[in-house]
Every structure is written in C-alpha cells, then in structure tokens.
HTML snippet that shows the backbone in 3Dmol.js (N, CA, C, O; Angstrom):
<script src="https://3Dmol.org/build/3Dmol-min.js"></script>
<div id="view" style="width:600px;height:400px;position:relative"></div>
<script>
const pdb = `
ATOM      1  N   MET A   1     330.695  79.136 261.702  1.00  0.00           N
ATOM      2  CA  MET A   1     329.726  79.348 260.660  1.00  0.00           C
ATOM      3  C   MET A   1     330.471  79.433 259.332  1.00  0.00           C
ATOM      4  O   MET A   1     331.425  80.197 259.188  1.00  0.00           O
ATOM      5  N   GLU A   2     330.023  78.639 258.367  1.00  0.00           N
ATOM      6  CA  GLU A   2     330.646  78.672 257.047  1.00  0.00           C
ATOM      7  C   GLU A   2     330.131  79.889 256.285  1.00  0.00           C
ATOM      8  O   GLU A   2     328.922  80.066 256.136  1.00  0.00           O
ATOM      9  N   ILE A   3     331.048  80.727 255.803  1.00  0.00           N
ATOM     10  CA  ILE A   3     330.677  81.950 255.097  1.00  0.00           C
ATOM     11  C   ILE A   3     330.903  81.838 253.596  1.00  0.00           C
ATOM     12  O   ILE A   3     330.415  82.665 252.826  1.00  0.00           O
ATOM     13  N   ALA A   4     331.634  80.827 253.186  1.00  0.00           N
ATOM     14  CA  ALA A   4     331.887  80.532 251.773  1.00  0.00           C
ATOM     15  C   ALA A   4     332.328  79.073 251.718  1.00  0.00           C
ATOM     16  O   ALA A   4     332.597  78.462 252.752  1.00  0.00           O
ATOM     17  N   SER A   5     332.399  78.529 250.536  1.00  0.00           N
ATOM     18  CA  SER A   5     332.838  77.151 250.397  1.00  0.00           C
ATOM     19  C   SER A   5     334.214  76.964 251.035  1.00  0.00           C
ATOM     20  O   SER A   5     335.179  77.614 250.633  1.00  0.00           O
ATOM     21  N   HIS A   6     334.305  76.090 252.013  1.00  0.00           N
ATOM     22  CA  HIS A   6     335.543  75.762 252.736  1.00  0.00           C
ATOM     23  C   HIS A   6     336.057  76.876 253.647  1.00  0.00           C
ATOM     24  O   HIS A   6     337.146  76.749 254.206  1.00  0.00           O
ATOM     25  N   ILE A   7     335.303  77.963 253.809  1.00  0.00           N
ATOM     26  CA  ILE A   7     335.749  79.095 254.626  1.00  0.00           C
ATOM     27  C   ILE A   7     334.758  79.314 255.764  1.00  0.00           C
ATOM     28  O   ILE A   7     333.551  79.402 255.539  1.00  0.00           O
ATOM     29  N   SER A   8     335.280  79.401 256.995  1.00  0.00           N
ATOM     30  CA  SER A   8     334.430  79.585 258.173  1.00  0.00           C
ATOM     31  C   SER A   8     334.960  80.699 259.053  1.00  0.00           C
ATOM     32  O   SER A   8     336.126  81.083 258.969  1.00  0.00           O
ATOM     33  N   VAL A   9     334.080  81.206 259.897  1.00  0.00           N
ATOM     34  CA  VAL A   9     334.476  82.103 260.975  1.00  0.00           C
ATOM     35  C   VAL A   9     333.892  81.548 262.264  1.00  0.00           C
ATOM     36  O   VAL A   9     332.756  81.077 262.302  1.00  0.00           O
ATOM     37  N   ASP A  10     334.690  81.615 263.310  1.00  0.00           N
ATOM     38  CA  ASP A  10     334.285  81.135 264.629  1.00  0.00           C
ATOM     39  C   ASP A  10     334.954  82.061 265.637  1.00  0.00           C
ATOM     40  O   ASP A  10     336.182  82.129 265.689  1.00  0.00           O
ATOM     41  N   PRO A  11     334.167  82.773 266.436  1.00  0.00           N
ATOM     42  CA  PRO A  11     334.750  83.718 267.393  1.00  0.00           C
ATOM     43  C   PRO A  11     335.757  83.081 268.352  1.00  0.00           C
ATOM     44  O   PRO A  11     336.603  83.774 268.916  1.00  0.00           O
ATOM     45  N   SER A  12     335.667  81.775 268.533  1.00  0.00           N
ATOM     46  CA  SER A  12     336.595  81.107 269.454  1.00  0.00           C
ATOM     47  C   SER A  12     337.880  80.638 268.774  1.00  0.00           C
ATOM     48  O   SER A  12     338.768  80.096 269.432  1.00  0.00           O
ATOM     49  N   VAL A  13     337.983  80.841 267.466  1.00  0.00           N
ATOM     50  CA  VAL A  13     339.184  80.434 266.721  1.00  0.00           C
ATOM     51  C   VAL A  13     339.764  81.664 266.039  1.00  0.00           C
ATOM     52  O   VAL A  13     339.127  82.258 265.168  1.00  0.00           O
ATOM     53  N   HIS A  14     340.961  82.042 266.431  1.00  0.00           N
ATOM     54  CA  HIS A  14     341.650  83.203 265.852  1.00  0.00           C
ATOM     55  C   HIS A  14     340.785  84.461 265.862  1.00  0.00           C
ATOM     56  O   HIS A  14     340.815  85.253 264.920  1.00  0.00           O
ATOM     57  N   HIS A  15     340.027  84.635 266.917  1.00  0.00           N
ATOM     58  CA  HIS A  15     339.209  85.842 267.118  1.00  0.00           C
ATOM     59  C   HIS A  15     338.211  86.083 265.988  1.00  0.00           C
ATOM     60  O   HIS A  15     337.834  87.224 265.721  1.00  0.00           O
ATOM     61  N   GLY A  16     337.784  85.013 265.329  1.00  0.00           N
ATOM     62  CA  GLY A  16     336.753  85.140 264.302  1.00  0.00           C
ATOM     63  C   GLY A  16     337.229  85.520 262.919  1.00  0.00           C
ATOM     64  O   GLY A  16     336.413  85.857 262.062  1.00  0.00           O
ATOM     65  N   ILE A  17     338.545  85.476 262.674  1.00  0.00           N
ATOM     66  CA  ILE A  17     339.005  85.760 261.311  1.00  0.00           C
ATOM     67  C   ILE A  17     338.696  84.545 260.428  1.00  0.00           C
ATOM     68  O   ILE A  17     338.592  83.431 260.943  1.00  0.00           O
ATOM     69  N   PRO A  18     338.550  84.731 259.129  1.00  0.00           N
ATOM     70  CA  PRO A  18     338.235  83.610 258.245  1.00  0.00           C
ATOM     71  C   PRO A  18     339.340  82.553 258.252  1.00  0.00           C
ATOM     72  O   PRO A  18     340.526  82.855 258.123  1.00  0.00           O
ATOM     73  N   ILE A  19     338.903  81.306 258.407  1.00  0.00           N
ATOM     74  CA  ILE A  19     339.809  80.153 258.411  1.00  0.00           C
ATOM     75  C   ILE A  19     339.290  79.105 257.434  1.00  0.00           C
ATOM     76  O   ILE A  19     338.158  79.183 256.957  1.00  0.00           O
ATOM     77  N   ILE A  20     340.129  78.137 257.152  1.00  0.00           N
ATOM     78  CA  ILE A  20     339.694  76.999 256.360  1.00  0.00           C
ATOM     79  C   ILE A  20     338.841  76.117 257.267  1.00  0.00           C
ATOM     80  O   ILE A  20     339.276  75.728 258.351  1.00  0.00           O
ATOM     81  N   THR A  21     337.638  75.805 256.823  1.00  0.00           N
ATOM     82  CA  THR A  21     336.707  75.013 257.610  1.00  0.00           C
ATOM     83  C   THR A  21     337.355  73.714 258.080  1.00  0.00           C
ATOM     84  O   THR A  21     337.980  72.993 257.302  1.00  0.00           O
ATOM     85  N   GLY A  22     337.191  73.435 259.373  1.00  0.00           N
ATOM     86  CA  GLY A  22     337.724  72.203 259.955  1.00  0.00           C
ATOM     87  C   GLY A  22     339.184  72.278 260.347  1.00  0.00           C
ATOM     88  O   GLY A  22     339.764  71.287 260.790  1.00  0.00           O
ATOM     89  N   THR A  23     339.784  73.455 260.187  1.00  0.00           N
ATOM     90  CA  THR A  23     341.191  73.639 260.555  1.00  0.00           C
ATOM     91  C   THR A  23     341.301  74.912 261.389  1.00  0.00           C
ATOM     92  O   THR A  23     340.302  75.569 261.682  1.00  0.00           O
ATOM     93  N   ARG A  24     342.517  75.242 261.760  1.00  0.00           N
ATOM     94  CA  ARG A  24     342.792  76.516 262.414  1.00  0.00           C
ATOM     95  C   ARG A  24     343.667  77.390 261.503  1.00  0.00           C
ATOM     96  O   ARG A  24     344.317  78.327 261.968  1.00  0.00           O
ATOM     97  N   VAL A  25     343.676  77.073 260.211  1.00  0.00           N
ATOM     98  CA  VAL A  25     344.526  77.773 259.248  1.00  0.00           C
ATOM     99  C   VAL A  25     343.793  79.002 258.712  1.00  0.00           C
ATOM    100  O   VAL A  25     342.776  78.866 258.031  1.00  0.00           O
ATOM    101  N   PRO A  26     344.300  80.199 259.011  1.00  0.00           N
ATOM    102  CA  PRO A  26     343.664  81.416 258.500  1.00  0.00           C
ATOM    103  C   PRO A  26     343.846  81.562 256.984  1.00  0.00           C
ATOM    104  O   PRO A  26     344.879  81.193 256.425  1.00  0.00           O
ATOM    105  N   VAL A  27     342.829  82.101 256.351  1.00  0.00           N
ATOM    106  CA  VAL A  27     342.903  82.383 254.920  1.00  0.00           C
ATOM    107  C   VAL A  27     344.094  83.295 254.640  1.00  0.00           C
ATOM    108  O   VAL A  27     344.781  83.130 253.633  1.00  0.00           O
ATOM    109  N   SER A  28     344.336  84.251 255.525  1.00  0.00           N
ATOM    110  CA  SER A  28     345.436  85.202 255.319  1.00  0.00           C
ATOM    111  C   SER A  28     346.799  84.509 255.257  1.00  0.00           C
ATOM    112  O   SER A  28     347.691  84.969 254.545  1.00  0.00           O
ATOM    113  N   ILE A  29     346.968  83.417 255.989  1.00  0.00           N
ATOM    114  CA  ILE A  29     348.241  82.670 255.955  1.00  0.00           C
ATOM    115  C   ILE A  29     348.429  82.032 254.586  1.00  0.00           C
ATOM    116  O   ILE A  29     349.530  82.035 254.035  1.00  0.00           O
ATOM    117  N   ILE A  30     347.351  81.487 254.045  1.00  0.00           N
ATOM    118  CA  ILE A  30     347.428  80.867 252.718  1.00  0.00           C
ATOM    119  C   ILE A  30     347.773  81.918 251.680  1.00  0.00           C
ATOM    120  O   ILE A  30     348.665  81.716 250.856  1.00  0.00           O
ATOM    121  N   LEU A  31     347.067  83.039 251.719  1.00  0.00           N
ATOM    122  CA  LEU A  31     347.318  84.098 250.743  1.00  0.00           C
ATOM    123  C   LEU A  31     348.729  84.652 250.877  1.00  0.00           C
ATOM    124  O   LEU A  31     349.406  84.882 249.875  1.00  0.00           O
ATOM    125  N   GLY A  32     349.167  84.863 252.092  1.00  0.00           N
ATOM    126  CA  GLY A  32     350.514  85.368 252.320  1.00  0.00           C
ATOM    127  C   GLY A  32     351.585  84.406 251.847  1.00  0.00           C
ATOM    128  O   GLY A  32     352.604  84.822 251.296  1.00  0.00           O
ATOM    129  N   SER A  33     351.356  83.131 252.059  1.00  0.00           N
ATOM    130  CA  SER A  33     352.313  82.119 251.612  1.00  0.00           C
ATOM    131  C   SER A  33     352.413  82.110 250.085  1.00  0.00           C
ATOM    132  O   SER A  33     353.508  82.044 249.528  1.00  0.00           O
ATOM    133  N   LEU A  34     351.264  82.175 249.420  1.00  0.00           N
ATOM    134  CA  LEU A  34     351.266  82.207 247.956  1.00  0.00           C
ATOM    135  C   LEU A  34     351.916  83.490 247.449  1.00  0.00           C
ATOM    136  O   LEU A  34     352.705  83.456 246.504  1.00  0.00           O
ATOM    137  N   ALA A  35     351.592  84.607 248.064  1.00  0.00           N
ATOM    138  CA  ALA A  35     352.184  85.888 247.660  1.00  0.00           C
ATOM    139  C   ALA A  35     353.684  85.906 247.899  1.00  0.00           C
ATOM    140  O   ALA A  35     354.429  86.571 247.179  1.00  0.00           O
ATOM    141  N   GLY A  36     354.118  85.181 248.902  1.00  0.00           N
ATOM    142  CA  GLY A  36     355.538  85.123 249.228  1.00  0.00           C
ATOM    143  C   GLY A  36     356.336  84.187 248.338  1.00  0.00           C
ATOM    144  O   GLY A  36     357.554  84.083 248.480  1.00  0.00           O
ATOM    145  N   GLY A  37     355.658  83.502 247.418  1.00  0.00           N
ATOM    146  CA  GLY A  37     356.384  82.680 246.461  1.00  0.00           C
ATOM    147  C   GLY A  37     356.157  81.184 246.570  1.00  0.00           C
ATOM    148  O   GLY A  37     356.623  80.430 245.716  1.00  0.00           O
ATOM    149  N   MET A  38     355.448  80.736 247.603  1.00  0.00           N
ATOM    150  CA  MET A  38     355.162  79.305 247.676  1.00  0.00           C
ATOM    151  C   MET A  38     354.148  78.946 246.597  1.00  0.00           C
ATOM    152  O   MET A  38     353.254  79.735 246.291  1.00  0.00           O
ATOM    153  N   ASN A  39     354.289  77.757 246.024  1.00  0.00           N
ATOM    154  CA  ASN A  39     353.275  77.311 245.067  1.00  0.00           C
ATOM    155  C   ASN A  39     352.171  76.576 245.818  1.00  0.00           C
ATOM    156  O   ASN A  39     352.303  76.286 247.007  1.00  0.00           O
ATOM    157  N   LYS A  40     351.084  76.277 245.112  1.00  0.00           N
ATOM    158  CA  LYS A  40     349.939  75.640 245.763  1.00  0.00           C
ATOM    159  C   LYS A  40     350.322  74.329 246.447  1.00  0.00           C
ATOM    160  O   LYS A  40     349.880  74.048 247.561  1.00  0.00           O
ATOM    161  N   GLU A  41     351.133  73.544 245.780  1.00  0.00           N
ATOM    162  CA  GLU A  41     351.515  72.247 246.331  1.00  0.00           C
ATOM    163  C   GLU A  41     352.283  72.407 247.641  1.00  0.00           C
ATOM    164  O   GLU A  41     352.068  71.647 248.586  1.00  0.00           O
ATOM    165  N   ALA A  42     353.166  73.382 247.698  1.00  0.00           N
ATOM    166  CA  ALA A  42     353.934  73.617 248.924  1.00  0.00           C
ATOM    167  C   ALA A  42     353.021  74.088 250.052  1.00  0.00           C
ATOM    168  O   ALA A  42     353.187  73.672 251.199  1.00  0.00           O
ATOM    169  N   VAL A  43     352.068  74.945 249.736  1.00  0.00           N
ATOM    170  CA  VAL A  43     351.110  75.415 250.743  1.00  0.00           C
ATOM    171  C   VAL A  43     350.264  74.243 251.234  1.00  0.00           C
ATOM    172  O   VAL A  43     350.023  74.105 252.433  1.00  0.00           O
ATOM    173  N   MET A  44     349.817  73.405 250.310  1.00  0.00           N
ATOM    174  CA  MET A  44     349.025  72.237 250.682  1.00  0.00           C
ATOM    175  C   MET A  44     349.800  71.344 251.641  1.00  0.00           C
ATOM    176  O   MET A  44     349.252  70.869 252.636  1.00  0.00           O
ATOM    177  N   GLN A  45     351.059  71.119 251.345  1.00  0.00           N
ATOM    178  CA  GLN A  45     351.887  70.259 252.182  1.00  0.00           C
ATOM    179  C   GLN A  45     352.183  70.917 253.532  1.00  0.00           C
ATOM    180  O   GLN A  45     352.078  70.266 254.572  1.00  0.00           O
ATOM    181  N   GLU A  46     352.545  72.177 253.525  1.00  0.00           N
ATOM    182  CA  GLU A  46     352.919  72.886 254.752  1.00  0.00           C
ATOM    183  C   GLU A  46     351.775  72.940 255.759  1.00  0.00           C
ATOM    184  O   GLU A  46     351.994  72.778 256.960  1.00  0.00           O
ATOM    185  N   TYR A  47     350.550  73.168 255.273  1.00  0.00           N
ATOM    186  CA  TYR A  47     349.411  73.359 256.168  1.00  0.00           C
ATOM    187  C   TYR A  47     348.419  72.193 256.148  1.00  0.00           C
ATOM    188  O   TYR A  47     347.338  72.277 256.730  1.00  0.00           O
ATOM    189  N   GLU A  48     348.801  71.102 255.470  1.00  0.00           N
ATOM    190  CA  GLU A  48     347.965  69.897 255.382  1.00  0.00           C
ATOM    191  C   GLU A  48     346.571  70.224 254.852  1.00  0.00           C
ATOM    192  O   GLU A  48     345.561  69.892 255.472  1.00  0.00           O
ATOM    193  N   LEU A  49     346.539  70.881 253.693  1.00  0.00           N
ATOM    194  CA  LEU A  49     345.301  71.294 253.054  1.00  0.00           C
ATOM    195  C   LEU A  49     345.136  70.583 251.723  1.00  0.00           C
ATOM    196  O   LEU A  49     346.095  70.061 251.154  1.00  0.00           O
ATOM    197  N   THR A  50     343.905  70.574 251.238  1.00  0.00           N
ATOM    198  CA  THR A  50     343.642  70.029 249.908  1.00  0.00           C
ATOM    199  C   THR A  50     343.727  71.149 248.879  1.00  0.00           C
ATOM    200  O   THR A  50     343.740  72.331 249.224  1.00  0.00           O
ATOM    201  N   GLN A  51     343.785  70.763 247.632  1.00  0.00           N
ATOM    202  CA  GLN A  51     343.803  71.760 246.564  1.00  0.00           C
ATOM    203  C   GLN A  51     342.514  72.574 246.603  1.00  0.00           C
ATOM    204  O   GLN A  51     342.540  73.786 246.390  1.00  0.00           O
ATOM    205  N   ALA A  52     341.397  71.923 246.871  1.00  0.00           N
ATOM    206  CA  ALA A  52     340.108  72.636 246.935  1.00  0.00           C
ATOM    207  C   ALA A  52     340.121  73.690 248.033  1.00  0.00           C
ATOM    208  O   ALA A  52     339.554  74.768 247.852  1.00  0.00           O
ATOM    209  N   GLN A  53     340.755  73.407 249.166  1.00  0.00           N
ATOM    210  CA  GLN A  53     340.817  74.371 250.262  1.00  0.00           C
ATOM    211  C   GLN A  53     341.672  75.583 249.897  1.00  0.00           C
ATOM    212  O   GLN A  53     341.300  76.718 250.192  1.00  0.00           O
ATOM    213  N   VAL A  54     342.800  75.347 249.265  1.00  0.00           N
ATOM    214  CA  VAL A  54     343.673  76.451 248.851  1.00  0.00           C
ATOM    215  C   VAL A  54     342.962  77.303 247.795  1.00  0.00           C
ATOM    216  O   VAL A  54     343.000  78.532 247.857  1.00  0.00           O
ATOM    217  N   GLU A  55     342.330  76.660 246.849  1.00  0.00           N
ATOM    218  CA  GLU A  55     341.619  77.400 245.819  1.00  0.00           C
ATOM    219  C   GLU A  55     340.415  78.147 246.395  1.00  0.00           C
ATOM    220  O   GLU A  55     340.057  79.214 245.896  1.00  0.00           O
ATOM    221  N   ALA A  56     339.790  77.602 247.437  1.00  0.00           N
ATOM    222  CA  ALA A  56     338.683  78.298 248.098  1.00  0.00           C
ATOM    223  C   ALA A  56     339.176  79.585 248.756  1.00  0.00           C
ATOM    224  O   ALA A  56     338.476  80.597 248.739  1.00  0.00           O
ATOM    225  N   ALA A  57     340.370  79.551 249.331  1.00  0.00           N
ATOM    226  CA  ALA A  57     340.942  80.763 249.932  1.00  0.00           C
ATOM    227  C   ALA A  57     341.160  81.833 248.867  1.00  0.00           C
ATOM    228  O   ALA A  57     340.886  83.011 249.099  1.00  0.00           O
ATOM    229  N   LEU A  58     341.647  81.427 247.713  1.00  0.00           N
ATOM    230  CA  LEU A  58     341.849  82.372 246.614  1.00  0.00           C
ATOM    231  C   LEU A  58     340.512  82.918 246.109  1.00  0.00           C
ATOM    232  O   LEU A  58     340.392  84.114 245.842  1.00  0.00           O
ATOM    233  N   ALA A  59     339.524  82.061 245.979  1.00  0.00           N
ATOM    234  CA  ALA A  59     338.207  82.502 245.515  1.00  0.00           C
ATOM    235  C   ALA A  59     337.576  83.466 246.515  1.00  0.00           C
ATOM    236  O   ALA A  59     336.959  84.457 246.125  1.00  0.00           O
ATOM    237  N   TYR A  60     337.732  83.174 247.797  1.00  0.00           N
ATOM    238  CA  TYR A  60     337.188  84.050 248.834  1.00  0.00           C
ATOM    239  C   TYR A  60     337.845  85.431 248.766  1.00  0.00           C
ATOM    240  O   TYR A  60     337.164  86.453 248.839  1.00  0.00           O
ATOM    241  N   ALA A  61     339.155  85.451 248.629  1.00  0.00           N
ATOM    242  CA  ALA A  61     339.878  86.725 248.535  1.00  0.00           C
ATOM    243  C   ALA A  61     339.451  87.495 247.291  1.00  0.00           C
ATOM    244  O   ALA A  61     339.318  88.717 247.336  1.00  0.00           O
ATOM    245  N   THR A  62     339.240  86.802 246.200  1.00  0.00           N
ATOM    246  CA  THR A  62     338.793  87.439 244.969  1.00  0.00           C
ATOM    247  C   THR A  62     337.434  88.100 245.162  1.00  0.00           C
ATOM    248  O   THR A  62     337.219  89.229 244.721  1.00  0.00           O
ATOM    249  N   GLU A  63     336.521  87.399 245.817  1.00  0.00           N
ATOM    250  CA  GLU A  63     335.191  87.966 246.061  1.00  0.00           C
ATOM    251  C   GLU A  63     335.266  89.188 246.969  1.00  0.00           C
ATOM    252  O   GLU A  63     334.571  90.176 246.734  1.00  0.00           O
ATOM    253  N   LEU A  64     336.092  89.130 247.994  1.00  0.00           N
ATOM    254  CA  LEU A  64     336.258  90.292 248.870  1.00  0.00           C
ATOM    255  C   LEU A  64     336.803  91.484 248.092  1.00  0.00           C
ATOM    256  O   LEU A  64     336.342  92.612 248.266  1.00  0.00           O
ATOM    257  N   PHE A  65     337.771  91.233 247.246  1.00  0.00           N
ATOM    258  CA  PHE A  65     338.354  92.303 246.438  1.00  0.00           C
ATOM    259  C   PHE A  65     337.300  92.919 245.524  1.00  0.00           C
ATOM    260  O   PHE A  65     337.214  94.140 245.397  1.00  0.00           O
ATOM    261  N   LYS A  66     336.507  92.073 244.894  1.00  0.00           N
ATOM    262  CA  LYS A  66     335.451  92.577 244.018  1.00  0.00           C
ATOM    263  C   LYS A  66     334.473  93.463 244.782  1.00  0.00           C
ATOM    264  O   LYS A  66     334.031  94.495 244.276  1.00  0.00           O
ATOM    265  N   GLN A  67     334.142  93.055 245.992  1.00  0.00           N
ATOM    266  CA  GLN A  67     333.193  93.832 246.797  1.00  0.00           C
ATOM    267  C   GLN A  67     333.758  95.186 247.187  1.00  0.00           C
ATOM    268  O   GLN A  67     333.024  96.173 247.239  1.00  0.00           O
ATOM    269  N   THR A  68     335.041  95.244 247.458  1.00  0.00           N
ATOM    270  CA  THR A  68     335.633  96.499 247.897  1.00  0.00           C
ATOM    271  C   THR A  68     335.967  97.443 246.740  1.00  0.00           C
ATOM    272  O   THR A  68     336.091  98.653 246.931  1.00  0.00           O
ATOM    273  N   THR A  69     336.110  96.878 245.544  1.00  0.00           N
ATOM    274  CA  THR A  69     336.441  97.716 244.387  1.00  0.00           C
ATOM    275  C   THR A  69     335.253  97.898 243.453  1.00  0.00           C
ATOM    276  O   THR A  69     335.343  98.619 242.459  1.00  0.00           O
ATOM    277  N   HIS A  70     334.164  97.258 243.766  1.00  0.00           N
ATOM    278  CA  HIS A  70     332.925  97.343 242.974  1.00  0.00           C
ATOM    279  C   HIS A  70     333.128  96.920 241.532  1.00  0.00           C
ATOM    280  O   HIS A  70     332.557  97.506 240.612  1.00  0.00           O
ATOM    281  N   CYS A  71     333.958  95.885 241.341  1.00  0.00           N
ATOM    282  CA  CYS A  71     334.196  95.363 239.977  1.00  0.00           C
ATOM    283  C   CYS A  71     333.072  94.443 239.544  1.00  0.00           C
ATOM    284  O   CYS A  71     333.101  93.915 238.433  1.00  0.00           O
TER     285      CYS A  71
END
`;
const viewer = $3Dmol.createViewer("view");
viewer.addModel(pdb, "pdb");
viewer.setStyle({}, {cartoon: {color: "spectrum"}});
viewer.zoomTo();
viewer.render();
</script>
C-alpha cells in the first residue's frame, strides 16, 4: 500500500517498514546513507533509485518529523 509518493508498506517486505515503492529499499537505508555522508547521486547509484525516489524518502521523513514535533 502506498502511504506517500514513492513510499509503500507491505507486511511481506521488511516486516512492513516503509520502502521505496517497487523496490525492497527501506527509507531508513536511504536516510542513513545520506546522514553518513553519501550524496544523492551516490545513493541513487548504490541502490538503483531515481532522484525522485530519494527526494521522496527525505520528504516522507520530514513529514514524520513534523508530526512528532507538532511543527
């Protein structure tokens, strides 16, 4: 089930954690890679993602943060 643009959850894939739609790449891996110093292009190449998919992971994380901090 798609929960945001390019972001899905499926109980049969990674126990239902958010992934990039059509892949098995968890959003957390993308965020961790970026936080660890990889740039968007390197993440795109490493996980075979588009720029829109990487940016969707960032947008999803931003929305979650806003919800938890009530910003």
